[in-house]
Each structure stands twice: as C-alpha cells, then as structure tokens.
One Martini backbone bead per residue (centre of mass of N, CA, C, O) as a GRO file, in nm:
protein
  113
    1UNK     BB    1  -0.175  -9.015   2.853
    2UNK     BB    2  -0.465  -8.893   2.719
    3UNK     BB    3  -0.781  -8.862   2.784
    4UNK     BB    4  -1.084  -8.798   2.669
    5UNK     BB    5  -1.172  -8.619   2.902
    6UNK     BB    6  -0.934  -8.434   2.905
    7UNK     BB    7  -0.967  -8.329   2.614
    8UNK     BB    8  -1.253  -8.210   2.652
    9UNK     BB    9  -1.163  -8.003   2.858
   10UNK     BB   10  -0.952  -7.858   2.690
   11UNK     BB   11  -1.148  -7.776   2.462
   12UNK     BB   12  -1.321  -7.603   2.646
   13UNK     BB   13  -1.098  -7.395   2.721
   14UNK     BB   14  -1.042  -7.294   2.447
   15UNK     BB   15  -1.328  -7.180   2.389
   16UNK     BB   16  -1.334  -6.979   2.620
   17UNK     BB   17  -1.082  -6.809   2.551
   18UNK     BB   18  -1.178  -6.728   2.280
   19UNK     BB   19  -1.438  -6.588   2.355
   20UNK     BB   20  -1.348  -6.384   2.560
   21UNK     BB   21  -1.091  -6.254   2.399
   22UNK     BB   22  -1.255  -6.177   2.141
   23UNK     BB   23  -1.514  -6.004   2.288
   24UNK     BB   24  -1.392  -5.838   2.468
   25UNK     BB   25  -1.486  -5.494   2.420
   26UNK     BB   26  -1.732  -5.494   2.277
   27UNK     BB   27  -1.968  -5.325   2.162
   28UNK     BB   28  -2.285  -5.263   2.354
   29UNK     BB   29  -2.634  -5.283   2.338
   30UNK     BB   30  -2.962  -5.339   2.381
   31UNK     BB   31  -2.989  -5.355   2.050
   32UNK     BB   32  -2.720  -5.589   2.026
   33UNK     BB   33  -2.733  -5.844   2.198
   34UNK     BB   34  -2.847  -6.071   2.008
   35UNK     BB   35  -2.636  -6.052   1.772
   36UNK     BB   36  -2.398  -6.110   1.960
   37UNK     BB   37  -2.478  -6.381   2.063
   38UNK     BB   38  -2.482  -6.518   1.792
   39UNK     BB   39  -2.192  -6.457   1.693
   40UNK     BB   40  -2.050  -6.603   1.924
   41UNK     BB   41  -2.169  -6.881   1.886
   42UNK     BB   42  -2.094  -6.927   1.587
   43UNK     BB   43  -1.790  -6.905   1.612
   44UNK     BB   44  -1.744  -7.128   1.825
   45UNK     BB   45  -1.897  -7.365   1.661
   46UNK     BB   46  -1.660  -7.398   1.449
   47UNK     BB   47  -1.516  -7.555   1.640
   48UNK     BB   48  -1.394  -7.827   1.739
   49UNK     BB   49  -1.632  -8.027   1.928
   50UNK     BB   50  -1.866  -7.824   1.912
   51UNK     BB   51  -2.208  -7.829   1.984
   52UNK     BB   52  -2.271  -7.580   2.199
   53UNK     BB   53  -2.375  -7.235   2.234
   54UNK     BB   54  -2.469  -7.013   2.513
   55UNK     BB   55  -2.553  -6.673   2.499
   56UNK     BB   56  -2.624  -6.430   2.774
   57UNK     BB   57  -2.722  -6.105   2.762
   58UNK     BB   58  -2.792  -5.835   2.993
   59UNK     BB   59  -2.977  -5.572   2.938
   60UNK     BB   60  -2.973  -5.435   3.222
   61UNK     BB   61  -2.666  -5.431   3.257
   62UNK     BB   62  -2.606  -5.271   3.004
   63UNK     BB   63  -2.764  -5.021   3.077
   64UNK     BB   64  -2.606  -4.971   3.350
   65UNK     BB   65  -2.302  -4.943   3.205
   66UNK     BB   66  -2.387  -4.683   3.076
   67UNK     BB   67  -2.169  -4.368   3.081
   68UNK     BB   68  -2.284  -4.238   2.808
   69UNK     BB   69  -2.416  -4.084   2.516
   70UNK     BB   70  -2.364  -4.337   2.299
   71UNK     BB   71  -2.524  -4.620   2.400
   72UNK     BB   72  -2.265  -4.779   2.516
   73UNK     BB   73  -2.061  -5.059   2.585
   74UNK     BB   74  -1.849  -5.302   2.719
   75UNK     BB   75  -1.777  -5.624   2.707
   76UNK     BB   76  -1.827  -5.837   2.983
   77UNK     BB   77  -1.862  -6.097   3.206
   78UNK     BB   78  -2.084  -5.940   3.379
   79UNK     BB   79  -2.307  -5.950   3.121
   80UNK     BB   80  -2.270  -6.275   3.111
   81UNK     BB   81  -2.377  -6.600   2.998
   82UNK     BB   82  -2.214  -6.926   2.949
   83UNK     BB   83  -2.274  -7.228   2.747
   84UNK     BB   84  -2.120  -7.551   2.693
   85UNK     BB   85  -2.076  -7.824   2.440
   86UNK     BB   86  -1.845  -8.086   2.442
   87UNK     BB   87  -1.727  -8.329   2.203
   88UNK     BB   88  -1.512  -8.630   2.268
   89UNK     BB   89  -1.505  -8.945   2.203
   90UNK     BB   90  -1.788  -8.981   2.393
   91UNK     BB   91  -1.733  -8.704   2.545
   92UNK     BB   92  -1.901  -8.479   2.771
   93UNK     BB   93  -1.871  -8.127   2.811
   94UNK     BB   94  -1.985  -7.906   3.065
   95UNK     BB   95  -2.022  -7.547   3.066
   96UNK     BB   96  -1.966  -7.240   3.262
   97UNK     BB   97  -2.029  -6.876   3.274
   98UNK     BB   98  -2.015  -6.679   3.580
   99UNK     BB   99  -2.068  -6.506   3.856
  100UNK     BB  100  -1.808  -6.496   4.110
  101UNK     BB  101  -1.712  -6.284   4.331
  102UNK     BB  102  -1.675  -6.066   4.081
  103UNK     BB  103  -1.619  -6.315   3.869
  104UNK     BB  104  -1.567  -6.471   3.554
  105UNK     BB  105  -1.643  -6.800   3.582
  106UNK     BB  106  -1.493  -7.092   3.459
  107UNK     BB  107  -1.669  -7.414   3.432
  108UNK     BB  108  -1.727  -7.733   3.518
  109UNK     BB  109  -2.019  -7.927   3.535
  110UNK     BB  110  -1.957  -8.182   3.328
  111UNK     BB  111  -1.855  -8.536   3.278
  112UNK     BB  112  -1.941  -8.756   3.009
  113UNK     BB  113  -1.928  -9.115   2.893
   0.00000   0.00000   0.00000
C-alpha cells in the first residue's frame, strides 16, 4: 500500500515534471517574465491536489542570458525559482526548485501530516 504521504510526494513530482518540461525553452524577455510566471503557476494549479505554485523568474538573469538582438532568451531552470504546495488526504508536501551546484534541483522541503 502507498501511504498518503508517499502519494503527496508523488503528486509533487508529477507537477514539477509537468512544469519544467512544458515550459523549458519558452521564449522569455524581461518584459514578459511576470506574465510567464502567472501562466506557469495557473497551468500547474489546474492539476489535482495542487494548492499553490509560486514561480519567480529573475529579470537580471534573463537580461544577462540574452545573447542576440532579438531581445529574448529561452527559459531554463537557471532563470527561475519555483515553490509548490501539494495537499493529498490531509498531507501537505512543500517543494522547491532552485539552482544547486549549477543544476536546477527539485526537492521536497517538508511533508506535514
């Protein structure tokens, strides 16, 4: 049997996989970061058991990543921080994605019953 805590953690992983692989490569510029943050959060919040998603795209990092005259770059994990709260049958899983040793690491922050 799978415990409710294990299911909550599984659901969190599904949400992170969906968010990252759906939006990685999306064109982004300093002028579009807020709308992209909102679109990403709202899309993932549609999924079952997802209570909240907070996406923060760093405008300065986006600006620094633009390497051509078109004024945009592709969204990567290095440009954003993401936090999610997943609730399943009374268990809340809190997660975070940020850079660790040059890699966008997705991790559990806490699991509360």
